[in-house]
N, C-alpha and C positions, 0 to 999 in steps of 0.2 A: 727166090723166096716166094712161097705160095701166099697169095692173098685172096680172101673171099670178100666180095663186095656185095652188100645187100641193098635192096631198095623196095619201096612199096608200102611201108607202114603208115599209120595215121589213125585218125579218129573216125569211127563209124557208129551208126546207131544199131541197136540190136536187130537182128534179122538181115542186116546188110552184108556186103561182100568186100573183100580186099584181096589183092594179089601181091604176093611177095616174090621177089626175084633175087637170085644169088648167082654170081658168076665168079669163077676161079681164074686167077691169072698166076703167072710165074711157073707154069708147068706145061709140058706138052703131052703128059700122060693123062689118061682118063682114070679118074678115081674109082675105086671099087665100090665106094658108097658115098652118097651125098644126101643131105636132108636138113631137117630143121628141128631144133629144140626150142623150148620157151621157159622163161622164168618169171613167175608172178611175184609181186612184193611179198616178202616173208616166207616164200616157198622155195623148194629145191628146183633146180633145173630139171626139166623132163623132156623126154622124146615126144615129138609131135608126129613126124613122118620121116621115113628114110627110104631112099631108092638105091637099088643095087645095080651092078652092071648087067645082071640078068634077073629075070623073074619080076614079080609084081612088088610095088612098094608096100612097106609095112606102116600101119597107122596106129596111133594110140586109140584106145576104145572111145575116149571122150570126143574124138573128132571124126570117127568113121561115119561115112555117109554125108559129111558136110565139107570136108577138106579133100582136095585132090592134088597129089604131087606128080609133077611131070619132070622129065629129065632129058636133056640133050647131051649125050655122051661126048659128041664131037666138040662141043663148046664148053664142056664142064659147067653147065648151067642147070640149075633146078628152079622150078617155079611152083609155089604153093598157092593154089586157088582156094580161098577160104570163103565159104558161103554160109548163110544162116548163122551168122556170128552171134555169140552170147556174151554177156558181161564177164562170165568166167573165162573167156578166151583172152581177156586183157592180160598182157605180159610183154616182156621184151623177147623178141624172137631172134634166135641165133642160127645162122647157117653153119653147117658142120660138114667136113669131109674126112672120111676114114677115121673118125673119132680122134683126130689129131689137130686138124686145122679148124679155126673158128673165125667167124666174121665178127664185126664190131657190135652187132645187134641193132634191131630196128623195133621201135615201140609200136605196139598195137593197143588201142584203147577202144573198147566197145561200151558205149554209154549213150543214154538218151539225154 
């Protein structure tokens, strides 16, 4: 059974940085896609960034230039480096693989 384990959320001041990590277990195959979604209170879940087995990652317009997604295909790991965080980045961040598998979510709070 595939499991996605996330880490790295927390509380940070505006302008600060956080690093989220997600590692998949329970499979020996490399996922075609891995990335992150987020869901803020009262809002729908939205795509943040997605990495594919080939090509460059895709980013939501709201995070372009601030967030960087990196992926290790061999380990089925994705890392989301979040810089210049804003209060509107506050949300629960979910790791996703192939639009099917989800992590449990990790809270990110950006507040002074």
